[in-house]
N, C-alpha and C positions, 0 to 999 in steps of 0.2 A: 504494500500499500504505499501510496506516495505522501511524503511530508509535506507541509505547506513552506513556502519561501520564510525566511527570515523576516522579521520585520523592526523598522527602528524603534527606540524608545519613543514615547510621547512627549518627553520632557524637550522643549526648545533647545535647540544645538547640541543635543545629546547624540552621539554617535553609536551608543551601544546597540548590538543587534539581538533580538529576543526570539525565540520559539513559539511565543504567542503574543497578542496585542496587549500593550500596556508600557508600564515604568519598568525600568531596571531597579536592580535594588538599591542602589544610591540614590534615586531619586524617588521611590515610593513612598518612603518616610516624609522626606519634604511635601510631597505632593498631599499626603494625608494631614500634614500639620498645616499647611496651608489651607487647605479644606476646612479644617477645625475653625481657624481662626476667622475665616470667613463667615461661617456659619453662627458663631458667637457674636459677630456683629450684627446679626440679623435679628438673634433671639431677644427680643425686647424683655421676657421674663426672666432671664438668665439671672440678672443682679438680684432679683428678689428672691428666687429660690436659693441663690447661696447667701443671702443674709441672715447675719446671727439671730434676728428676731423669728424669721421664718424657721430655722432650724432648730431654735428652742421650742417653738409652739409646735411644731411637726414632731419632734421627739417627745412632749409630754402628751400631745393627742394619742399617740401609739402606744405609750405605757399605758393609758387609761383603756384604749382600746384595741388589745393585740391580735384580734382576729378578724379575717376578711369578712366584711358585711355581705357580700355576693355570695361567697361560699357558706358562709354560716346559713344565710335563707335557704341553701339547697342541703344542709344536713351535715356539712362537712366544716372542719375545724383547721383552716389554712392560716397561717400567720399573715397578718397585716403588715404589709412592710410600705405603702405607699399611704399617705395623707393626702385623700383626692378631694378635689373642690366638687361639690356635688353640683353646684351652679358654676361653671368655668369663669376665670378672672376675666376673659375676654368677652364674656356675656355679663360683665357688672356683677359676678359673684363678690361676696366678701371675703377678703385675703385671708383674715386672721380669727374670723368668726367660728367658733367649734360647730356650732349649728349648720354651717356649710362644707363639712370636713366629715369623710367616712373614710374608715381603714379598709385598704384593697390590697390583695395580692398583687404580684407583677402583672401575672394573667388576666386577671379579671381587670386591671387598671388599662391594659393595653386594649381589651376588648371594648372597653367603655370609650376610651379615647377613639378607636378607629370608627366605632358609631358617631360618635359626635363630629368627627372629620367629616364622613361621608355627607351626614344630614345637614352640615352647612354647605358642602358643596351642591346637593339639591336645592337647598332653600336656604340662599345666602341672605344675612341680615337686611333690612330694610335701609337703604341708604348708602349700600355698597355698589 
């Protein structure tokens, strides 16, 4: 079976040849780091989630509510590791109010976030 032709590294001015498209070992980490820096620049809530006040509220909330609320409703006792905003901050949910928080496991949090993202794409908020 014939092999494919070597392809150049995608990093500008790099002359390394690769067996598969992408970046050479030297540039792979640099590109990943640059992507992370760019992503952080667009993430408006990153500062909030890294703030000492949020970390303190999150830790206290999870101590009081150690079990995933969604799993508990299904009869399972999965540890809750994410303090999730029931009403998202982007939709004017209160940031530090415990009545707007629920403990979720990572799986349930990812599922909830995916549902919210899909719904916001189907029904964008008015004025957008």
